[in-house]
C-alpha positions, -999 to +999 in steps of 0.1 A: -278+580+083-292+602+115-278+577+139-240+580+122-239+613+115-252+622+158-231+589+169-198+598+148-205+635+166-211+622+202-176+605+200-158+634+186-168+653+214-161+625+237-126+622+221-121+665+224-131+666+257-112+637+271-080+650+254-085+686+265-091+679+297-062+658+304-038+681+282-051+706+304-047+688+333-010+679+327-002+713+318-020+726+349+004+699+372+037+707+357+034+748+357+022+747+396+056+724+404+075+746+383+063+773+404+070+753+434+103+747+423+110+789+415+091+798+450+117+771+469+147+787+456+140+821+461+131+804+498+167+785+502+187+814+488+173+840+518+175+818+543+212+804+534+219+845+533+204+842+568+221+810+579+255+835+578+248+856+606+227+833+629+221+795+633+183+782+621+162+765+648+140+737+636+112+745+662+080+746+638+069+747+603+085+770+581+060+791+560+074+795+518+071+817+493+037+827+486+024+823+446-008+834+434-031+802+418-067+801+431-056+819+468-032+786+475+000+790+494+027+764+491+042+753+523+077+743+531+101+721+550+140+727+553+166+706+564+204+714+572+226+687+563+267+686+566+289+671+544+294+636+559+250+636+566+247+645+599+216+665+605+224+704+616+186+715+618+154+706+604+116+723+606+106+688+608+122+671+644+102+642+640+115+627+604+145+643+608+160+649+643+190+670+646+223+654+652+209+620+634+222+611+603+204+615+571+188+583+553+173+602+525+194+587+494+177+609+474+190+645+497+221+632+500+224+627+464+211+666+458+231+677+482+265+662+476+261+642+442+279+646+411+248+657+391+249+695+385+212+698+399+193+723+417+166+704+423+143+670+427+111+665+415+095+633+431+056+621+426+046+631+456+074+659+466+097+686+452+130+699+473+157+725+462+195+723+469+214+754+479+251+757+497+253+778+530+284+793+551+278+789+587+286+809+614+318+827+625+339+792+622+323+795+580+318+759+579+302+744+549+267+729+548+240+720+524+198+732+529+177+712+513+142+731+513+109+702+503+073+707+501+047+682+496+024+681+466-005+664+480-017+704+479-013+709+446-026+676+440-059+688+458-058+723+437-053+703+406-083+679+413-102+717+418-093+729+385-099+694+373-138+693+385-142+727+377-133+714+339-153+683+341-183+706+352-180+730+325-172+703+302-205+684+313-222+717+306-205+727+271-215+689+261-248+691+268-254+722+247-237+709+220-257+678+227-284+698+219-269+718+189-256+686+173-296+671+177-305+704+159-274+704+132-279+670+121-313+675+120-311+705+098-291+684+075-308+650+075-344+664+066-329+679+031-311+646+028-346+626+034-361+649+010-334+642-016-340+606-013-379+608-016-369+625-048-348+597-061-378+574-054-401+594-072-378+597-103-373+559-100-408+558-106-412+579-139-423+608-118-409+640-134-430+669-126-424+678-086-395+700-078-382+701-047-379+730-025-348+733-001-334+771+009-302+758+031-276+784+012-251+756+005-240+725-008-271+708-001-294+736-019-272+731-046-279+694-048-315+697-048-311+725-078-291+699-096-324+669-090-342+690-104-319+699-138-316+660-134-355+655-133-362+680-161-334+663-184-351+629-176-385+643-183-375+654-214-360+623-226-385+601-214-405+623-238-382+618-264-382+583-260-423+583-260-422+599-291-399+580-306-413+545-304-445+562-314-430+573-345-406+544-350-445+524-347-458+542-374-427+535-401-434+498-395-470+495-391-470+508-430-448+483-443-464+455-425-498+464-432-484+462-469-474+434-466-498+417-446-526+430-471-508+419-505-498+385-482-535+376-470-547+389-511-525+360-528-535+336-501-573+340-509-569+344-543-580+378-547-553+393-569-552+379-605-526+358-620-509+382-642-505+405-611-490+380-585-451+389-595-458+426-590-475+416-557-447+395-546-419+425-556-444+449-534-439+424-501-400+421-512-396+461-519-417+466-483-400+438-461-362+451-472-374+486-464-387+473-428-355+458-427-333+487-439-352+509-409-347+481-382-310+484-390-316+521-384-332+520-350-302+495-338-277+519-354-290+549-336-292+534-302-256+522-305-246+553-315-260+571-287-248+542-260-220+557-241-206+519-245-201+521-279-166+514-291-152+532-316-121+526-332-101+564-335-071+565-362-053+589-379-072+594-409-071+619-440-104+640-443-100+646-483-099+605-486-125+601-464-150+632-493-132+611-521-141+577-513-177+587-503-182+605-530-171+575-555-199+553-533-221+569-544-212+584-578-237+554-595-267+565-583-259+603-592-251+592-626-284+575-626-303+605-613-281+629-637-266+649-606-233+662-612-210+664-581-188+691-575-159+689-552-143+722-537-110+712-519-098+744-501-070+725-483-049+695-480-032+671-457-062+674-433-059+645-408-083+633-380-087+613-354-112+597-364-134+561-366-132+556-405-160+534-405-180+559-386-171+585-406-178+569-440-212+562-427-219+600-419-206+612-450-227+586-468-259+595-450-254+633-463-240+628-500-275+606-501-298+627-489-283+654-504-288+630-543-325+621-528-333+662-530-305+676-556-327+685-587-294+689-611-258+695-584-243+686-551-213+705-541-188+690-516-166+719-500-137+708-473-118+736-455-095+722-430-119+703-410-152+720-422-175+699-449-202+717-466-223+696-489-249+716-503-277+706-530-297+728-556-334+709-542-357+726-527-342+732-493-359+724-459-390+733-445-394+762-423-404+738-392-381+719-400-351+728-392-362+734-355-359+701-349-342+689-379-316+662-364-342+643-344-351+609-353-384+610-382-384+657-383-370+653-419-387+623-440-380+619-476-409+619-498-397+585-514-397+563-487-367+576-466-367+572-424-359+603-411-331+589-396-302+594-417-298+629-403-304+617-365-276+588-371-254+617-381-256+644-356-243+610-332-217+604-353-203+638-353-207+641-314-188+611-309-157+627-325-163+659-308-177+680-337-202+699-344-232+693-372-258+723-384-283+723-413-296+756-433-309+767-465-285+785-490-303+817-497-287+818-531-296+783-544-324+777-527-313+740-518-301+724-481-268+732-468-250+708-440-220+717-425-199+694-404-169+707-382-145+677-371-114+688-347-083+690-370-049+672-358-026+699-360+008+687-363+044+708-352 
């Protein structure tokens, strides 16, 4: 990763410097050309004014206007042309001798062409034109003042050299700064990588100590939080497996003991039927326990499918009560209902809600002595019984698997399954002891669908 970051940094640095150098060079060159054109215009205006009073002589090279840039001077030459193209005078006698015909088409076009332009910019030369009136005869002519760009090019190269030198120094400094910054970012990432490997190896004890004051430190804190949650989850899983193994071991030992006794002929003939009934009962208990294990694991799985549909909460509660009514009559327990609202609709999975209510009512029937009260108000369901209630130590983790076992062979998974169902529906569930009757009270709150 360090190599990729560092390579990307160098590429960005190189491209940025190249673009900057190119833009700066072009800008400087254009500025020099524009400044030269302005200078030539000023000189041409001065020379044309003097040409009215006296003839211009091309005995030597004429110095043009000065311009302040790196203490360099722009030099200019001139040529005076008649309308018929005859050269009247020039500062460069070798190239443009007086009396000869002007052969430079660009100069002729600049001087007498139809285009309304007063300057000419070529690759190696800049020229400007200014009309003049000569001598006493007031004859018209055209003054062309031109300057070679070789000096400007040399100046541009000098500036570019300075820029390259400065860029090189800046690149070296940036290179070392980039190495330091990249290492500063990569070292914490390496620590995060090693910590991830430790977590994969189920080592949840160590903690990351990264103090960068930025997002990497926040990521390290998140890793530490995740490690704590994984450690808690791992502890809960081990505890679950230990308790579930113990729960399965009890009926298995009973089944094994009676089966071996029957095989060895130890049990009298008149007790064989009873022994077989015990084996069948313990087998059923074990099957129910395994079914609850499977159901609970499905409830807690993020991939568990829920078929949400519009559901009347009053109808769901009544259906669950009818399902356990025969058991309640058998135990002489009366189930009272109090619906303080009607027409309460929720978005829920009907099968899961039915399972939830059956679990809670079955638990209440196992502990109740005479009465169970079911109260419904909006999306809140209260199920109370007049039994002995919960033990104080049970209330701390009442909804954990095996934490609330009944005394008549219950598995202690019903409330854990109930919590999983309620949370998947976006609701909440709580338990407490009723202060008045002393019995247990379960409160379930489910999101209500409001219609306008």
